[in-house]
C-alpha positions as CSV (number, residue, x, y, z in Angstrom):
1,M,122.1,146.0,0.7
2,K,125.9,145.7,0.9
3,K,125.8,146.6,4.6
4,F,123.1,144.0,5.2
5,L,125.2,141.3,3.6
6,K,128.2,142.4,5.5
7,W,126.5,142.3,8.8
8,T,124.8,139.0,8.0
9,A,128.3,137.5,7.2
10,I,129.7,138.9,10.4
11,I,126.8,137.5,12.5
12,V,127.0,134.0,10.8
13,G,130.8,134.0,11.2
14,S,130.6,135.0,14.8
15,F,127.9,132.3,15.4
16,V,130.2,129.7,13.9
17,V,133.2,130.9,15.9
18,V,131.1,130.7,19.1
19,I,129.9,127.2,18.3
20,I,133.4,126.0,17.5
21,A,134.8,127.7,20.6
22,A,132.0,126.1,22.6
23,L,132.8,122.7,21.2
24,I,136.4,123.1,22.1
25,L,135.9,124.6,25.5
26,I,133.0,122.5,26.8
27,P,135.0,119.3,27.2
28,M,137.8,121.3,28.9
29,F,135.5,122.8,31.6
30,V,132.9,120.0,31.9
31,D,134.0,117.2,34.2
32,V,132.6,114.1,32.4
33,A,133.6,111.8,35.2
34,K,131.2,113.7,37.4
35,Y,128.3,112.2,35.4
36,K,129.7,108.6,35.6
37,P,127.6,107.5,38.6
38,M,124.5,108.8,36.9
39,L,125.4,107.0,33.6
40,E,126.1,103.7,35.5
41,S,122.8,104.0,37.4
42,K,120.7,104.7,34.2
43,V,122.3,101.7,32.4
44,T,121.8,99.4,35.4
45,E,118.1,100.5,35.6
46,A,117.5,100.0,31.9
47,T,119.2,96.6,31.6
48,G,118.6,95.1,35.0
49,R,122.3,94.3,35.2
50,P,125.2,95.8,37.1
51,F,127.1,98.3,35.0
52,S,130.4,100.1,35.6
53,V,133.0,102.0,33.6
54,G,136.5,103.1,34.6
55,D,137.6,106.6,35.6
56,D,139.4,107.1,32.3
57,L,136.3,108.5,30.6
58,N,137.0,111.3,28.1
59,L,134.9,113.3,25.6
60,S,135.9,115.6,22.8
61,L,133.8,117.6,20.3
62,F,136.0,119.4,17.8
63,P,137.4,118.9,15.2
64,W,136.6,115.2,16.0
65,A,133.7,114.2,18.1
66,G,135.3,111.5,20.2
67,V,134.7,109.3,23.2
68,S,137.0,107.0,25.0
69,F,136.7,104.9,28.2
70,S,138.3,101.9,29.9
71,D,137.3,99.0,32.1
72,L,133.7,98.8,31.0
73,R,131.7,96.0,32.6
74,L,128.1,94.8,32.1
75,G,127.3,92.1,34.6
76,N,125.0,89.1,34.6
77,P,121.5,89.1,36.2
78,A,121.1,87.5,39.6
79,G,121.4,83.7,39.6
80,F,124.5,83.3,37.5
81,T,127.9,82.3,39.0
82,E,129.8,84.1,36.2
83,Q,130.2,87.7,37.1
84,D,130.5,89.5,33.8
85,F,128.4,89.4,30.6
86,I,130.5,91.9,28.7
87,K,133.9,93.4,29.4
88,V,135.9,95.9,27.4
89,K,139.4,96.9,28.5
90,S,139.3,100.1,26.5
91,F,137.4,101.8,23.7
92,E,138.1,104.9,21.5
93,A,136.0,106.4,18.7
94,R,136.6,109.6,16.8
95,V,134.2,111.0,14.2
96,K,134.5,114.3,12.3
97,L,131.6,116.4,13.6
98,L,130.6,119.0,10.9
99,P,130.3,116.5,8.0
100,L,127.6,114.7,10.1
101,L,125.3,117.5,9.2
102,S,125.3,116.4,5.6
103,K,125.1,112.6,6.6
104,D,128.8,112.2,5.7
105,V,130.4,110.0,8.3
106,Q,134.1,110.3,8.6
107,I,135.7,108.0,11.2
108,K,139.2,108.7,12.3
109,R,139.5,105.8,14.7
110,F,137.2,103.1,16.0
111,V,139.3,100.8,18.3
112,L,138.0,98.2,20.7
113,N,140.7,96.6,22.9
114,E,140.2,93.2,24.6
115,P,136.4,92.9,24.4
116,Q,135.0,89.8,26.1
117,I,131.5,88.3,26.0
118,V,130.5,85.4,28.1
119,L,127.3,83.4,27.1
120,V,126.0,81.2,29.8
121,K,123.1,78.8,30.1
122,N,122.3,77.7,33.6
123,K,121.3,74.2,34.7
124,D,117.7,75.4,34.8
125,G,117.9,76.4,31.1
126,R,118.0,80.1,31.8
127,A,120.4,82.1,29.5
128,N,122.3,85.2,30.5
129,W,121.6,87.0,27.3
130,E,117.9,87.0,28.0
131,Q,116.6,90.3,29.4
132,P,115.5,90.2,33.0
133,K,111.7,90.4,33.4
134,T,111.8,93.6,35.4
135,A,113.8,95.3,32.8
136,D,111.4,94.1,30.1
137,K,108.5,95.6,31.9
138,D,110.1,98.9,32.3
139,A,111.4,99.0,28.8
140,S,107.9,98.2,27.4
141,K,106.5,101.4,28.9
142,E,109.0,103.5,26.9
143,K,109.0,101.4,23.7
144,T,107.9,103.3,20.6
145,P,107.8,102.2,17.0
146,A,110.8,103.2,15.0
147,T,112.1,102.7,11.5
148,E,115.5,103.3,10.0
149,T,114.8,104.3,6.5
150,T,115.8,107.3,4.4
151,S,113.3,109.8,3.1
152,D,113.0,107.9,-0.1
153,G,112.8,104.5,1.7
154,R,115.9,103.2,0.1
155,G,119.4,102.4,1.2
156,I,121.1,103.6,4.4
157,P,120.7,107.1,5.8
158,L,124.3,108.1,4.7
159,S,125.6,110.1,1.8
160,A,129.2,109.0,2.4
161,L,131.2,106.9,4.9
162,T,134.9,106.7,5.3
163,A,137.1,105.3,8.0
164,E,140.8,105.3,8.4
165,N,141.0,102.5,11.0
166,I,138.4,100.2,12.4
167,S,139.9,97.4,14.6
168,I,139.1,94.9,17.3
169,N,142.1,93.7,19.2
170,N,142.5,90.6,21.3
171,G,138.8,89.9,21.8
172,S,137.3,86.7,23.2
173,A,134.0,84.9,23.4
174,L,133.1,82.1,25.9
175,W,130.2,79.7,25.7
176,V,129.3,77.8,28.8
177,D,126.3,75.4,28.9
178,H,125.8,74.0,32.4
179,T,123.0,71.7,31.2
180,T,125.5,69.6,29.2
181,D,128.8,70.6,30.9
182,T,129.9,72.2,27.6
183,R,132.5,74.9,27.4
184,K,133.8,76.5,24.1
185,E,136.0,79.5,23.8
186,I,137.1,81.7,21.0
187,T,140.2,83.7,21.8
188,D,142.6,86.2,20.1
189,I,139.8,87.7,18.1
190,G,141.1,90.4,15.8
191,L,139.5,92.4,13.1
192,I,141.1,95.0,10.9
193,L,139.4,97.3,8.4
194,K,141.4,100.0,6.8
195,D,140.6,102.8,4.3
196,V,136.9,101.9,4.6
197,S,134.6,103.6,2.0
198,L,131.1,103.0,0.6
199,N,132.4,103.7,-2.8
200,R,135.3,101.3,-3.1
201,P,136.1,97.7,-2.1
202,V,137.2,97.2,1.5
203,N,139.9,94.9,2.6
204,L,138.9,92.7,5.5
205,K,141.1,90.7,7.8
206,F,139.8,88.6,10.7
207,S,141.6,86.1,12.9
208,A,140.8,84.1,16.0
209,Q,141.6,80.9,17.9
210,L,138.8,78.3,18.3
211,D,139.7,75.9,21.1
212,K,143.4,76.9,20.4
213,K,142.9,76.1,16.7
214,P,143.5,79.0,14.2
215,L,140.5,80.6,12.4
216,S,140.9,83.3,9.8
217,L,138.8,85.2,7.2
218,E,140.4,87.4,4.6
219,G,139.2,89.1,1.5
220,V,137.5,92.0,-0.2
221,V,134.0,93.3,0.4
222,G,132.2,96.0,-1.6
223,P,131.9,98.6,-2.8
224,V,128.9,98.8,-0.5
225,G,127.3,101.9,-2.0
226,T,124.3,103.6,-0.4
227,G,121.5,101.6,-2.0
228,L,121.6,98.6,0.3
229,K,117.8,98.1,0.0
230,E,118.1,97.3,-3.7
231,G,121.8,97.2,-4.2
232,K,124.5,94.5,-4.6
233,I,127.6,94.0,-2.6
234,A,130.4,92.1,-4.2
235,L,132.6,89.9,-2.0
236,D,135.5,87.6,-2.3
237,L,136.3,85.9,1.0
238,S,138.5,83.0,2.0
239,L,137.9,81.3,5.3
240,K,140.5,79.0,6.9
241,A,139.7,77.1,10.0
242,L,141.3,74.6,12.3
243,K,144.2,74.0,9.9
244,H,141.9,71.8,7.8
245,L,139.0,73.8,6.4
246,A,139.5,76.2,3.5
247,L,136.3,77.8,2.2
248,R,136.1,80.4,-0.6
249,L,133.0,82.6,-1.2
250,K,132.9,84.7,-4.3
251,G,129.9,86.6,-5.7
252,K,127.3,89.1,-4.5
253,I,125.0,89.8,-1.6
254,E,121.8,91.3,-3.0
255,N,119.5,93.7,-1.3
256,P,120.8,93.2,2.2
257,I,118.3,95.5,3.9
258,G,115.2,95.0,1.7
259,S,114.9,91.4,0.5
260,P,118.3,89.8,1.2
261,G,119.8,87.2,-1.1
262,V,123.1,85.7,-2.3
263,D,124.6,84.8,-5.6
264,L,127.8,83.0,-4.8
265,D,130.3,80.5,-6.0
266,I,131.2,78.2,-3.1
267,E,134.4,76.1,-3.0
268,L,135.3,73.9,-0.1
269,A,138.7,72.5,-0.5
270,E,139.3,68.8,0.3
271,F,139.6,67.9,3.9
272,S,139.1,65.0,6.3
273,P,136.1,65.2,8.5
274,R,137.4,62.4,10.7
275,T,140.7,64.1,11.2
276,L,139.0,67.4,11.9
277,M,136.7,65.8,14.6
278,S,139.7,64.0,16.1
279,E,141.7,67.2,16.5
280,L,138.7,68.9,18.1
281,G,138.7,66.1,20.7
282,Q,135.2,65.0,19.5
283,E,133.9,61.5,18.6
284,F,132.8,61.2,15.0
285,P,129.0,61.6,15.1
286,V,128.3,58.7,12.6
287,A,129.4,55.1,13.2
288,T,130.2,53.4,10.0
289,T,131.1,49.8,9.1
290,D,134.3,51.0,7.4
291,P,136.3,53.1,10.0
292,A,138.1,54.8,7.1
293,A,134.8,56.1,5.5
294,I,134.1,59.8,5.3
295,S,137.8,60.6,5.2
296,R,137.7,62.8,2.1
297,L,135.3,65.6,1.4
298,S,135.2,68.5,-1.0
299,L,132.5,70.7,-2.6
300,K,132.1,73.1,-5.5
301,T,128.8,74.7,-6.4
302,H,127.0,77.9,-7.3
303,V,124.3,79.1,-4.9
304,K,121.6,81.6,-5.7
305,A,119.2,82.1,-2.8
306,D,116.7,84.5,-1.3
307,A,113.9,84.3,1.3
308,K,111.7,82.2,-1.1
309,N,114.1,80.2,-3.3
310,V,117.4,78.3,-3.2
311,S,119.1,76.9,-6.3
312,L,122.4,74.9,-6.6
313,T,124.0,74.6,-10.0
314,N,127.3,73.2,-11.4
315,G,127.6,71.2,-8.2
316,N,130.5,68.8,-7.7
317,L,130.9,66.8,-4.5
318,V,133.7,64.4,-3.7
319,L,133.2,61.9,-0.9
320,D,136.1,59.4,-0.5
321,Q,136.3,57.7,-3.9
322,S,132.8,58.8,-5.0
323,K,132.2,61.8,-7.3
324,L,128.8,63.4,-7.6
325,T,127.7,66.1,-10.1
326,F,124.4,67.7,-9.1
327,S,121.9,70.5,-9.5
328,A,119.0,71.2,-7.2
329,S,116.4,73.8,-6.4
330,V,113.9,74.5,-3.6
331,A,111.0,76.9,-3.7
332,E,108.2,77.7,-1.3
333,F,109.8,76.5,1.9
334,S,106.4,76.1,3.7
335,K,105.3,73.6,1.0
336,P,108.7,72.7,-0.5
337,N,108.9,72.2,-4.2
338,L,112.2,70.3,-4.6
339,K,113.9,69.4,-7.9
340,F,117.2,67.6,-8.3
341,D,119.4,65.9,-10.8
342,L,122.1,63.7,-9.4
343,D,124.8,61.8,-11.3
344,L,127.1,59.6,-9.2
345,D,130.0,57.7,-10.7
346,Q,130.4,55.0,-7.9
347,I,129.6,54.4,-4.3
348,N,129.8,51.4,-1.9
349,L,126.9,52.1,0.5
350,D,128.0,49.2,2.7
351,R,131.0,51.2,3.9
352,Y,128.6,53.9,5.3
353,M,126.1,51.6,7.0
354,P,126.2,51.3,10.9
355,P,128.3,48.4,12.1
356,K,126.4,45.2,13.0
357,S,125.4,45.4,16.6
358,E,126.6,42.6,18.9
359,Q,124.2,39.7,19.4
360,P,122.2,40.1,22.6
361,S,122.9,37.6,25.4
362,K,120.4,34.7,26.0
363,E,119.3,36.3,29.2
364,K,118.5,39.6,27.5
365,S,116.9,38.0,24.5
366,S,114.6,35.8,26.6
367,T,113.1,38.9,28.3
368,P,113.1,41.6,25.6
369,A,112.2,45.1,26.7
370,K,108.9,46.2,25.3
371,T,109.1,49.8,24.2
372,A,106.3,51.6,22.4
373,K,107.5,52.7,19.0
374,K,107.2,56.4,18.4
375,K,104.6,57.2,15.7
376,T,106.1,58.6,12.5
377,D,104.9,62.0,11.4
378,Y,104.4,61.9,7.6
379,A,103.0,65.4,7.4
380,P,106.2,66.9,6.0
381,L,106.2,64.3,3.2
382,R,102.6,65.2,2.4
383,R,103.6,68.8,1.9
384,L,106.6,68.0,-0.3
385,I,106.5,68.4,-4.1
386,L,109.3,66.4,-5.6
387,D,110.8,65.9,-9.1
388,G,114.1,64.2,-9.1
389,A,116.4,62.0,-11.2
390,L,119.3,59.9,-9.9
391,K,121.9,58.0,-12.0
392,I,124.6,55.8,-10.5
393,A,127.2,54.2,-12.7
394,K,128.4,51.6,-10.1
395,L,126.6,50.8,-6.8
396,T,127.3,48.3,-4.1
397,V,124.5,47.8,-1.5
398,N,124.2,44.8,0.8
399,K,127.2,43.4,-1.1
400,A,125.3,43.3,-4.3
401,H,127.0,44.9,-7.3
402,I,124.8,47.1,-9.5
403,E,125.6,49.1,-12.6
404,D,123.9,51.9,-14.6
405,A,121.1,52.5,-12.1
406,V,118.5,55.0,-13.2
407,I,115.8,56.2,-10.8
408,Q,113.2,58.8,-11.5
409,I,111.0,60.0,-8.6
410,N,108.0,62.3,-8.4
411,A,105.9,63.1,-5.4
412,K,102.9,65.2,-4.5
413,D,100.3,65.1,-1.7
414,G,102.1,62.2,0.0
415,I,102.2,59.9,-3.0
416,F,105.7,59.0,-4.3
417,N,106.1,57.5,-7.7
418,I,109.3,55.8,-8.7
419,D,109.1,55.3,-12.5
420,P,111.3,54.1,-14.1
421,L,113.6,52.1,-11.9
422,K,116.3,50.5,-14.1
423,L,119.6,48.8,-13.3
424,N,122.0,46.2,-14.6
425,M,123.4,43.4,-12.4
426,Y,125.1,40.1,-12.8
427,Q,125.0,39.9,-16.6
428,G,121.3,40.7,-16.6
429,N,119.0,43.6,-15.8
430,A,116.0,44.7,-13.8
431,A,113.3,47.2,-14.5
432,G,110.2,48.2,-12.7
433,K,108.3,50.9,-10.8
434,A,107.1,51.5,-7.3
435,V,104.6,53.6,-5.4
436,L,104.8,54.8,-1.8
437,N,101.7,56.3,-0.4
438,V,101.9,58.2,2.9
439,A,98.7,60.2,2.4
440,K,97.4,58.5,5.5
441,D,99.1,57.5,8.8
442,T,99.8,54.0,7.6
443,P,102.0,54.0,4.6
444,R,101.3,51.7,1.7
445,S,103.6,50.5,-1.0
446,D,103.3,48.7,-4.4
447,V,106.3,47.3,-6.3
448,N,106.4,45.8,-9.8
449,M,109.7,44.3,-11.0
450,R,110.9,42.4,-14.0
451,L,114.2,40.5,-13.8
452,N,115.9,39.4,-17.0
453,N,118.8,36.9,-17.4
454,I,120.5,37.5,-14.0
455,Q,123.1,35.0,-12.9
456,I,121.6,34.0,-9.6
457,G,124.7,32.1,-8.2
458,P,127.1,35.1,-7.9
459,L,124.2,37.2,-6.6
460,L,123.4,34.8,-3.8
461,K,127.1,34.4,-2.9
462,D,127.6,38.2,-2.6
463,V,124.4,39.0,-0.8
464,L,123.8,35.9,1.4
465,E,127.2,34.3,1.3
466,K,125.4,31.1,0.3
467,D,126.0,28.8,-2.5
468,F,122.8,26.8,-3.1
469,L,121.4,27.8,-6.5
470,E,122.9,28.5,-9.9
471,G,121.5,29.5,-13.2
472,V,120.1,32.2,-15.4
473,T,117.2,33.8,-13.7
474,S,114.1,35.8,-14.8
475,A,111.2,36.8,-12.8
476,D,108.0,38.8,-12.7
477,I,107.1,40.1,-9.2
478,N,104.1,42.2,-8.1
479,L,103.9,43.0,-4.4
480,A,101.7,45.2,-2.2
481,M,102.4,45.9,1.5
482,A,101.5,48.3,4.3
483,G,103.2,49.6,7.5
484,D,106.6,51.1,8.3
485,D,108.3,48.4,10.3
486,P,109.5,45.0,9.1
487,E,107.0,42.9,11.2
488,K,104.0,44.9,10.0
489,I,105.2,44.8,6.4
490,K,105.6,41.0,6.4
491,K,102.1,40.5,7.9
492,T,100.5,42.7,5.2
493,L,102.6,41.5,2.3
494,N,100.5,40.3,-0.7
495,G,101.2,39.7,-4.3
496,K,102.1,37.2,-7.0
497,G,104.8,36.3,-9.4
498,E,106.8,33.7,-11.2
499,L,110.5,32.8,-11.0
500,Q,112.2,30.9,-13.8
501,V,115.8,29.6,-13.6
502,N,117.3,28.0,-16.7
503,D,120.5,25.8,-17.1
504,G,121.2,25.8,-13.4
505,A,121.7,23.6,-10.4
506,I,120.6,23.2,-6.8
507,V,123.9,22.9,-4.9
508,G,124.2,20.9,-1.7
509,I,121.4,18.5,-2.4
510,D,121.1,15.6,-4.9
511,L,117.3,15.1,-5.4
512,S,117.9,12.2,-7.6
513,A,119.9,10.4,-4.8
514,M,117.2,11.3,-2.3
515,A,114.6,9.8,-4.5
516,R,116.6,6.6,-5.4
517,N,118.7,6.0,-2.3
518,V,117.1,7.0,0.9
519,G,119.9,5.9,3.2
520,A,122.8,7.7,1.4
521,A,120.8,10.8,0.6
522,F,119.5,11.5,4.1
523,G,122.6,10.7,6.1
524,L,121.8,7.0,6.8
525,A,124.8,5.8,4.7
526,G,128.3,6.9,3.9
527,K,128.6,10.2,2.0
528,G,131.1,10.9,-0.8
529,E,133.6,13.7,-0.6
530,E,132.1,15.5,-3.6
531,R,129.5,18.1,-2.7
532,P,126.1,16.9,-4.0
533,R,124.1,18.9,-6.6
534,T,121.0,18.6,-8.8
535,D,121.6,19.9,-12.3
536,F,118.5,21.0,-14.1
537,A,117.4,22.5,-17.4
538,E,114.5,24.5,-16.1
539,L,113.1,25.5,-12.7
540,M,109.7,27.2,-12.7
541,A,108.2,28.5,-9.5
542,P,104.9,30.4,-9.7
543,F,103.9,31.8,-6.4
544,T,101.3,33.9,-4.6
545,I,101.6,35.8,-1.3
546,K,98.8,36.4,1.1
547,N,99.4,38.2,4.4
548,G,103.0,37.1,4.5
549,V,102.5,33.5,3.5
550,V,104.1,32.4,0.2
551,N,102.4,29.6,-1.5
552,T,103.6,27.8,-4.6
553,P,100.9,25.6,-6.2
554,K,103.2,23.7,-8.5
555,T,106.9,24.4,-8.7
556,S,108.5,22.2,-11.3
557,L,112.1,21.2,-12.0
558,K,113.2,19.5,-15.2
559,S,116.4,17.6,-15.1
560,P,117.9,15.1,-17.6
561,F,117.3,12.2,-15.3
562,I,114.5,13.4,-13.0
563,R,111.4,15.5,-13.0
564,I,110.4,17.2,-9.7
565,S,107.3,19.0,-8.6
566,A,106.9,20.8,-5.3
567,V,104.0,22.3,-3.5
568,G,103.8,24.1,-0.1
569,T,104.2,27.3,1.8
570,A,106.8,29.6,3.3
571,D,105.6,31.7,6.2
572,L,107.6,35.0,6.2
573,V,106.2,36.0,9.5
574,K,107.0,32.8,11.4
575,E,109.9,32.1,9.1
576,T,108.9,28.5,8.7
577,L,108.8,26.0,5.7
578,D,106.3,23.4,4.8
579,F,106.9,21.8,1.3
580,R,106.5,18.4,-0.3
581,V,108.8,17.5,-3.2
582,D,107.7,14.7,-5.5
583,P,110.3,13.2,-7.8
584,Q,109.6,11.3,-11.1
585,A,112.3,9.2,-12.7
586,V,113.3,9.8,-16.3
587,A,115.5,7.2,-18.0
588,T,116.8,9.4,-20.8
589,I,118.6,12.7,-21.1
590,K,116.1,14.3,-23.6
591,G,115.4,17.2,-21.3
592,Q,112.1,18.9,-20.8
593,G,110.1,17.2,-23.5
594,D,110.2,13.6,-22.1
595,T,107.4,13.0,-19.7
596,T,107.1,9.2,-20.1
597,K,106.6,7.5,-16.7
598,R,109.5,5.3,-15.7
599,S,109.9,2.4,-13.4
600,G,111.5,2.4,-10.0
601,V,110.5,3.6,-6.6
602,M,110.9,7.4,-6.1
603,V,110.9,8.8,-2.5
604,P,109.0,12.1,-1.9
605,V,110.9,14.6,0.2
606,L,109.3,16.7,3.0
607,V,110.9,20.1,3.7
608,S,110.1,21.7,7.1
609,G,111.9,23.7,9.8
610,T,112.9,27.3,9.6
611,F,114.6,29.6,7.1
612,S,117.8,29.4,9.1
613,A,117.6,25.7,9.8
614,P,115.6,23.8,7.1
615,K,115.0,20.1,7.6
616,F,114.8,17.5,4.9
617,R,113.3,14.0,5.4
618,P,112.0,11.2,3.2
619,D,108.3,10.4,3.1
620,L,108.8,6.7,4.0
621,S,105.2,5.9,4.2
622,A,104.6,7.1,0.7
623,A,107.7,5.2,-0.5
624,T,106.5,1.9,1.3
625,K,103.1,2.2,-0.3
626,Q,104.7,2.8,-3.7
627,R,106.9,-0.3,-3.4
628,I,104.1,-2.6,-2.1
629,E,101.8,-1.4,-5.0
630,K,104.7,-2.0,-7.4
631,E,105.5,-5.5,-6.1
632,I,101.9,-6.7,-5.9
633,F,100.1,-5.1,-8.7
634,E,102.9,-4.8,-11.3
635,S,104.2,-8.4,-10.9
636,K,103.7,-10.6,-14.0
637,E,101.6,-13.2,-12.1
638,V,99.2,-10.6,-10.6
639,K,98.8,-8.9,-14.0
640,K,97.8,-12.2,-15.6
641,I,95.2,-12.8,-13.0
642,L,93.8,-9.3,-13.0
643,K,93.3,-9.3,-16.8
644,K,90.1,-11.1,-16.1
645,E,87.2,-8.7,-16.1
646,E,85.5,-10.4,-13.1
647,L,88.5,-9.7,-10.9
648,K,88.7,-5.9,-11.7
649,P,86.6,-5.0,-8.6
650,L,88.9,-7.0,-6.5
651,E,91.9,-5.0,-7.6
652,Q,90.2,-1.8,-6.6
653,K,89.3,-3.1,-3.2
654,A,92.8,-4.3,-2.6
655,K,94.3,-1.0,-3.5
656,G,91.7,0.7,-1.2
657,L,92.7,-1.6,1.6
658,L,96.4,-0.9,1.2
659,K,95.6,2.8,1.1
660,G,93.8,2.5,4.4
661,V,96.6,0.6,6.1
662,L,99.5,2.7,4.7
663,G,97.9,6.1,4.7
664,D,97.8,8.7,2.0
């Protein structure tokens, strides 16, 4: 037995010595360069691209399995003006051989010097990274299914991994797009990994120049471990780019091979997007009314995400002077289920609106170009499930100042419900709800709003830059509409409501003067320097809307010296006015309660024209009729005569005759 063990040990030892000797001697006696033409030919045949490698090609097998070469070139397929796809000046890798038998990878060196990759898209849209068709056909014949899993289906097929030095030196990447004449280049690419191990954190250092602007990534990754399918990899990385961006990522990458996900704190330090784009030589992609808008931006949040869900918590976003705290989540990306909770301290949306376009010339406006509007696809909105809340402490939109806005929105199957909608503005408040229905191709909307005690004067001055109405305003408004462009919406607008203004004034017009003094009120006599106005105690304006035409059956104004009623229409589609204003004199200042008819001729006012250029004119025929009736039938002499019963029919005939002559 002892002799058997002795001879067995001698045989095994001799076998090991022979193997080691072979590993040492083979590279010494085998001319690796002799096989270089065959290697180049095989690679060219497999890729469909020209391939070459320099004469400095070396191979070693013991104690380190190593390979090194220089001047490697993998060219582009035919049809590209750029010669090379990949170039490498030199490469060296050394791996300890015997530990590989036990899946223990020990790397001495892995060094890549001056690698270069050139990505090109031709004018015909063909890209150089696409495999040539001939190569695809040949490769498909030899393609066999393959998987890279361990025997237990978990992790990576390694028991250990160590590396003293992994580095990439002075690399570059060039992007050329001939379809848009775009050229971008990353140069001075450097990557250093030292003392790499699966069982301890790895220090990483990456640097590059993007369009001659510095880019760097530093931090710690790992330990990686061997259970990548179900494991977690810690990381703490800081990215700095273009002297302006500073991004920190701290957390974990989960299950990178099996079901990848992240659990990270993200912090983007404050920077100026406008300055960044300017230094890149690019125009800012969004035109804003305020050229200083979007000059400050920073972000902090926690992100937890996998292939099916994304959630953002503890979010803080700063945009210029606005601060937003937020949380949000999305699930089932094919039919997104979105939830959010946003709380904004202040924002002036007018700053971020596109600047007003220049008015078209008369020649252009007289012959407008007719272009078919692209049909909106509402299918994504129909798939969306939404549950969100938005609070804004201070909001400016269209120059209107709003406070304490609260909006709750829910959506499913293309029906969006906004309920409640609350806000405070101009010493009053507004509350309501709205529904947007995009279940069909033509969207439909319903809006119900209640306004309470809003100071209408300051609101009109801010929004319209007009000063024509003052007072405390309340209103009930119910509207329904269809369509997704302004013209269609106006044509389908229907609804009803009532507007009430108390303790106010109509500025710029004196209805009492119009009724009593036709010449002065309508510009036929001299005007005083003081701006005219009609003070009133109450203005009531009930209205209905049918297909874009607003009708008021009886708008009434109660003033200390005059009562006024108005009837007519405002066509929102044609933007035209057609109203008749009938005044009634009041000789006291009792207010709304006094309805006693007073003496004196009152001139009705006809309002016509357009929204932008309304016209006012006296109804002189009605005034003349009123005065003739007053002079004839209200004189003392006529009244005495008409007291007789037999003359009553004569009075009626006379009035009928005057009516026929003077008109209605």
